[in-house]
N, C-alpha and C positions, 0 to 999 in steps of 0.2 A: 504494500500500500504506500503510495506517495504521500508523505506528510509534509505540509507546508512548514517552512522554517518558523513562521509566526506562532504556530501551535506549539512547537518545541520550545520556543522562547518563553511563551506564556506559562507552560507547565513547569519549566525550569525555575521561573521566578516564583511560582506558587510553592513549589517544593522547598525553595530556599527560605521563603518566609515561614513555612511550617517548621523547618529545622531550627529557626531562631526561637521557637517557643520553649525549647528545652531549658530547664533550670529557672524559668521566670515564674514569678508569683504575683498575685494581687493585681495592682493596676498596670504593672509592666506586662504581665501575661495578657490581661484584657486588651491592652493597646496593640500588642503584637498579634493576638488572635484576630483582631479586626483587620490588620494589614494582610494576614494570611487569607482571611475570608474574602477580602476584596480581590486579591490576586487569583485565588481559586475560582471565584465567580467569573472573573474575566476569561480565564482559561476555559471554563465550562461553556460560557456563552460562545466563544470562538469555535469550539469543537462542534457545538450544536449548529451554528450557522454554516460552517464548512460542510458538515455532513449533509445538511439539507440541500445546499447548493450543488454538491457533487453527487447527490443521490446515494450516499453511503449509509451504512448502519451507524448510528451515533455511538452505540455501545462498542462496536468493533473499532471505530476510529479512536474513541477515548482510550481503549485498551492498548491500541498500537502506539498512541502518543506517549502514554505512561511507560510502556515498555521501552520505547526509544530513548526516553529521558532517564529512566531509572536503571535500565539494563542494556546500555548501548552495545551494538555489535562491534567488536574490536576491528573488524575488517572495513568498517565505515570511515575510519580515518584518523 
C-alpha cells in the first residue's frame, strides 16, 4: 500500500507526543495529554480523509500507517 508521507509524519508526531506522557503527573500530564490528543486526532482525520479519497479501507490504511511508523522495514532506507 502506498502511504503518503503526510500520514507518516502525522502518526510520527502523535507517537512522539504520546511518548512524552511518561513520568508526568497532574497538570503536566493533563497538558501533555491534550497535545497528544490533538496530534492523534489530526492523524486520524488525515487517515480517514485519504482512505475515503483513495477508496481504501480506513482500518487497513490506519494499520499500514502505524506499522510503517512503529515497525519500519529496514530495506526502506
